[in-house]
C-alpha positions as CSV (number, residue, x, y, z in Angstrom):
1,M,0.0,0.0,0.0
2,R,0.9,3.7,-0.4
3,I,0.4,5.3,3.0
4,A,1.2,8.7,4.6
5,T,1.9,9.4,8.3
6,M,0.6,12.8,9.3
7,A,2.6,13.4,11.3
8,T,5.5,11.2,12.1
9,G,5.6,11.5,15.9
10,G,5.3,8.6,18.3
11,I,2.3,6.8,16.7
12,G,3.0,7.8,13.1
13,G,6.7,7.0,13.4
14,Y,6.0,3.6,15.0
15,L,3.7,2.6,12.2
16,A,5.9,4.1,9.5
17,V,8.8,1.9,10.6
18,K,6.6,-1.2,10.8
19,L,4.9,-0.7,7.5
20,T,8.1,0.3,5.6
21,E,9.9,-2.7,7.0
22,A,7.0,-4.9,5.6
23,G,7.5,-3.4,2.1
24,H,4.9,-0.7,1.9
25,E,5.5,2.8,0.5
26,V,5.3,5.2,3.4
27,A,5.5,9.0,3.1
28,T,6.5,10.4,6.4
29,I,5.3,14.0,7.0
30,A,7.6,15.7,9.5
31,R,9.4,19.0,10.0
32,G,12.5,20.6,11.5
33,A,15.3,18.5,12.9
34,H,13.2,15.4,13.0
35,L,12.6,15.6,9.2
36,E,16.3,16.3,8.5
37,A,17.3,13.3,10.6
38,I,14.9,11.0,8.8
39,R,16.2,12.2,5.4
40,Q,19.8,11.7,6.4
41,N,19.8,8.7,8.7
42,G,16.4,7.0,8.1
43,L,13.7,6.5,10.8
44,T,14.6,4.4,13.8
45,L,12.3,2.5,16.2
46,H,13.6,1.4,19.6
47,S,11.2,-1.2,21.0
48,P,11.4,-4.2,23.4
49,D,12.0,-6.2,20.2
50,G,15.2,-4.3,19.4
51,R,16.3,-1.5,17.1
52,V,15.1,-1.1,13.5
53,T,16.0,1.6,11.0
54,V,14.2,2.1,7.7
55,Q,14.4,4.5,4.9
56,P,10.8,5.6,4.1
57,W,9.6,6.0,0.6
58,Q,9.4,9.8,1.1
59,A,10.2,12.2,4.0
60,T,8.8,15.7,3.5
61,D,7.2,18.7,5.1
62,T,5.1,19.3,2.0
63,P,2.2,16.9,1.5
64,A,1.6,18.2,-2.0
65,E,4.9,16.5,-3.0
66,V,3.4,13.1,-2.0
67,G,0.2,13.2,-4.0
68,P,-2.8,10.9,-3.4
69,V,-2.3,7.9,-1.1
70,E,-4.5,4.9,-0.1
71,A,-4.4,5.7,3.6
72,V,-3.4,8.5,5.9
73,I,-2.3,7.6,9.5
74,F,-3.4,10.8,11.3
75,G,-1.7,11.1,14.6
76,V,-1.0,14.7,15.8
77,K,-1.6,16.6,19.0
78,G,-5.2,17.7,19.4
79,D,-4.4,21.4,19.0
80,A,-2.6,20.7,15.7
81,L,-5.6,19.0,14.1
82,P,-7.0,21.8,12.0
83,Q,-3.7,22.8,10.4
84,A,-2.7,19.1,9.9
85,A,-6.1,18.2,8.4
86,R,-5.9,21.0,5.8
87,A,-2.4,19.9,4.9
88,C,-3.7,16.4,4.1
89,L,-6.0,17.6,1.3
90,P,-3.4,17.1,-1.5
91,M,-2.9,13.5,-0.4
92,L,-6.6,12.6,-0.7
93,G,-8.2,10.7,-3.6
94,P,-11.8,9.6,-3.7
95,D,-11.1,6.4,-1.8
96,T,-8.3,7.5,0.5
97,V,-9.1,6.7,4.2
98,V,-7.9,9.0,6.9
99,V,-7.7,7.2,10.3
100,P,-7.3,9.4,13.3
101,F,-5.2,8.1,16.3
102,L,-5.6,11.0,18.7
103,N,-6.4,11.2,22.4
104,G,-10.0,11.9,23.2
105,V,-13.2,11.1,21.4
106,E,-13.7,14.1,19.1
107,A,-11.1,13.6,16.4
108,A,-13.3,12.1,13.7
109,E,-16.0,14.8,14.3
110,R,-13.4,17.5,14.1
111,L,-11.9,16.1,10.9
112,L,-15.3,16.2,9.2
113,E,-15.3,20.0,9.6
114,I,-12.3,20.1,7.2
115,L,-12.0,16.9,5.1
116,P,-14.6,15.3,2.8
117,E,-17.0,13.1,4.7
118,G,-16.1,10.1,2.5
119,N,-12.5,10.1,3.5
120,V,-12.8,10.1,7.3
121,A,-12.8,6.9,9.4
122,N,-12.4,6.6,13.2
123,G,-9.8,4.9,15.3
124,M,-7.9,4.7,18.6
125,A,-4.4,3.6,19.5
126,S,-3.1,1.9,22.6
127,V,0.6,2.2,22.5
128,S,3.3,4.2,24.5
129,T,5.7,5.8,22.1
130,T,7.5,9.1,21.8
131,I,10.2,10.9,19.8
132,A,13.3,10.1,21.8
133,E,15.5,12.3,19.6
134,P,15.3,13.5,16.0
135,G,14.7,10.6,13.7
136,V,14.3,8.1,16.6
137,I,11.0,6.7,18.0
138,R,11.0,4.9,21.3
139,Q,8.4,2.5,22.5
140,T,8.0,1.8,26.2
141,G,6.1,-1.3,27.3
142,T,5.0,-4.2,25.1
143,F,1.4,-3.3,24.4
144,A,0.6,-1.9,21.0
145,N,-2.7,-2.2,19.2
146,F,-4.6,0.0,16.7
147,T,-8.4,-0.2,16.4
148,F,-10.2,1.5,13.6
149,A,-13.2,1.2,11.3
150,E,-15.5,3.2,9.1
151,R,-17.5,5.6,11.3
152,D,-20.7,3.6,10.8
153,N,-18.9,0.3,11.4
154,R,-19.7,-1.0,7.9
155,P,-17.1,-3.4,6.4
156,S,-15.1,-1.7,3.6
157,A,-12.3,-2.8,1.3
158,R,-10.1,0.1,2.2
159,I,-10.3,-0.6,6.0
160,A,-9.7,-4.3,5.3
161,A,-6.6,-3.5,3.2
162,L,-5.1,-1.2,5.8
163,R,-5.8,-3.8,8.6
164,A,-4.2,-6.5,6.4
165,A,-1.2,-4.3,5.9
166,L,-0.8,-3.7,9.6
167,A,-1.2,-7.4,10.4
168,G,1.4,-8.3,7.8
169,A,3.7,-5.9,9.5
170,G,3.2,-7.6,12.8
171,V,0.9,-4.9,14.2
172,D,-2.2,-5.8,16.2
173,A,-5.2,-4.3,14.5
174,P,-8.4,-5.9,16.0
175,V,-11.8,-5.7,14.3
176,P,-14.2,-3.7,16.6
177,K,-17.9,-4.4,16.7
178,D,-18.6,-0.7,17.5
179,I,-15.8,1.8,16.9
180,D,-17.5,4.5,19.0
181,R,-17.7,2.1,21.9
182,A,-14.0,1.3,21.5
183,V,-13.0,4.9,21.4
184,W,-15.1,5.8,24.4
185,T,-13.9,2.8,26.4
186,K,-10.3,4.1,26.0
187,F,-11.5,7.6,26.9
188,V,-13.1,6.5,30.1
189,L,-9.7,5.2,31.4
190,F,-7.6,7.9,29.8
191,S,-9.7,10.8,31.1
192,A,-8.9,9.5,34.6
193,M,-5.2,8.7,33.9
194,S,-4.6,12.0,32.2
195,G,-6.4,14.2,34.6
196,V,-5.4,12.6,37.9
197,T,-1.7,11.9,37.1
198,A,-1.2,15.3,35.6
199,A,-3.0,17.4,38.2
200,G,-1.7,15.3,41.1
201,R,1.8,15.1,39.7
202,C,1.6,11.4,40.5
203,T,1.8,7.9,39.1
204,I,-0.7,5.0,39.0
205,G,1.2,3.5,41.9
206,D,0.5,6.7,44.0
207,I,-3.2,6.5,43.0
208,L,-3.4,2.9,44.2
209,A,-1.5,3.6,47.4
210,H,-3.6,6.6,48.5
211,P,-7.3,5.9,48.9
212,P,-8.5,9.5,48.4
213,L,-6.6,9.6,45.0
214,G,-8.1,6.2,44.1
215,A,-11.6,7.5,44.9
216,L,-11.0,10.6,42.7
217,F,-9.8,8.4,39.9
218,R,-12.9,6.2,40.2
219,Q,-15.2,9.2,40.2
220,V,-13.7,10.4,37.0
221,L,-14.2,6.9,35.4
222,T,-17.9,7.0,36.5
223,E,-18.5,10.5,35.3
224,T,-16.9,10.0,31.9
225,A,-18.8,6.7,31.3
226,A,-22.0,8.4,32.2
227,I,-21.3,11.2,29.7
228,G,-20.8,8.6,26.9
229,R,-23.9,6.7,27.8
230,T,-26.0,9.8,27.8
231,L,-24.7,10.7,24.4
232,G,-25.8,7.4,23.1
233,V,-22.6,5.4,23.2
234,A,-23.3,1.7,23.9
235,L,-20.7,1.3,26.7
236,P,-20.9,-1.8,28.8
237,T,-22.6,-1.5,32.1
238,D,-19.4,-2.4,33.8
239,A,-17.1,-0.2,31.8
240,E,-16.0,1.8,34.8
241,E,-15.2,-1.3,36.9
242,K,-13.2,-2.8,34.0
243,A,-11.3,0.4,33.6
244,W,-10.4,0.4,37.3
245,Q,-9.3,-3.3,37.1
246,I,-7.1,-2.4,34.1
247,A,-5.6,0.5,36.0
248,K,-4.7,-1.8,38.9
249,T,-2.6,-4.0,36.5
250,L,-0.6,-1.1,35.1
251,P,3.1,-0.6,36.0
252,P,3.3,1.4,39.2
253,A,5.5,4.1,37.6
254,M,3.0,4.7,34.7
255,R,1.5,8.1,34.2
256,A,-0.2,9.8,31.3
257,S,1.7,11.8,28.7
258,T,-0.2,14.8,30.0
259,A,1.7,14.4,33.3
260,V,5.0,14.1,31.5
261,D,4.2,17.3,29.5
262,V,3.4,19.2,32.8
263,E,6.7,18.1,34.2
264,H,8.6,19.4,31.2
265,G,6.7,22.5,30.7
266,R,5.2,21.5,27.4
267,P,1.8,22.6,26.1
268,L,-1.0,20.3,27.2
269,E,-3.8,18.5,25.3
270,I,-6.3,19.1,28.1
271,E,-8.9,20.7,25.8
272,W,-9.3,17.3,24.2
273,V,-9.3,15.2,27.4
274,S,-10.5,16.8,30.7
275,G,-11.8,19.8,28.7
276,A,-13.6,17.5,26.3
277,A,-15.2,15.7,29.2
278,V,-16.5,19.0,30.6
279,R,-17.8,20.2,27.2
280,L,-19.5,16.9,26.4
281,A,-21.0,16.7,29.9
282,E,-22.6,20.1,29.3
283,R,-23.9,18.9,25.9
284,A,-25.3,15.8,27.5
285,G,-26.8,17.7,30.4
286,V,-25.0,15.7,33.1
287,L,-22.7,16.7,36.0
288,A,-19.0,16.1,35.9
289,P,-17.5,17.9,38.9
290,A,-14.3,15.8,39.1
291,N,-13.5,16.3,35.5
292,K,-14.3,20.0,35.9
293,A,-12.0,20.3,38.9
294,L,-9.1,18.6,37.1
295,Y,-9.6,20.7,34.0
296,A,-9.5,23.9,36.2
297,L,-6.3,22.7,37.9
298,L,-4.5,22.0,34.6
299,L,-5.7,25.1,32.8
300,P,-2.9,27.4,33.9
301,H,-0.4,25.0,32.4
302,K,-2.3,24.6,29.1
303,D,0.3,26.7,27.1
304,G,3.3,25.3,28.8
305,R,5.9,26.9,30.9
306,R,5.9,30.7,30.4
307,D,9.5,31.4,31.6
C-alpha cells in the first residue's frame, strides 16, 4: 500500500517503521530537525524487540509533494488537528481513508469539519511511544494495538486493506464491533489517567497507594462513562469497573503523557481530554464535577511553561 503518516511522531513514526519494513511505500510527513534526521539517517524505532532503522519512501514537510495515497495515518496533538487536516488535502483521492489516532473522542468529528466526509474513518491507538530524539521513535512497554473502522462500522475494502497491511507488519489491529464504543472505552480510562496523574503530579502507583486519590480516579471513570452513555454510546454497564481493574494492573510508575508534559513545561492536550469531558457533559446535560476540577487545575499549564 501507499500510506502517509501525518505526522511522524510517536504513533505515526512507530507505524511508519513497521509498514516500511514490511515493504509498503510510506510517506513520512515531519518537520525541522526530525525531518532532516529521517532524510539523512532514516527513521529508527527502539522497542522491546530491538532497534530497527528504515528509509521511508518519502520524507517531507510538503504533503503536496506526496500526492494521493491509499491511507493517511493521522496522529497529531489535538491542538494541531485543523492545520494538519488541511495539509492532508493534496494526499486525498476519492477512496483515501484518513484514520485518526488521537487522544480523546472528538477527532473524527473535528476532521469532518475540514475533510470530505467520505475520507474520514475513526480509530484509537493503545501504545506508548515518543520521539526520543530527531529521527528516533522509542516504544515503552510491550502493548501496541490499533483499532479502527468506518465511522458507521460497515465493512469496507479500504479498511480491510489497511488492517491486512498492519497485520502483515506484525501490528495488532483488532476488528471492533462498535468503533464509538471502542474509542469511548479508552477515553473512560484515559480521562482519569490523564487528569489525575497530571493534576496530582503522580503515578498510578500513587493512586493505588492513596485511597483519596483512588476515589478521585474512580469518580472520573464514573463521570466519563455516564457522559458517553447519555450521548448514546453503547458502553458496557461495567465499563467503569473494567477500567479500574485495568488501572490496577498497570506498572506502578506509569502516568499519562499529560503528566510528562506538565513536568517538562510543554503545552497540554487538556482541551481534548479533561476539557472535552467538561464540554461533552454540558452537551449531555449531566454533571462532571471531578473532570471539571481537574480541568481547572490544569488550565494554567495549558500553554506550557511561560518562563
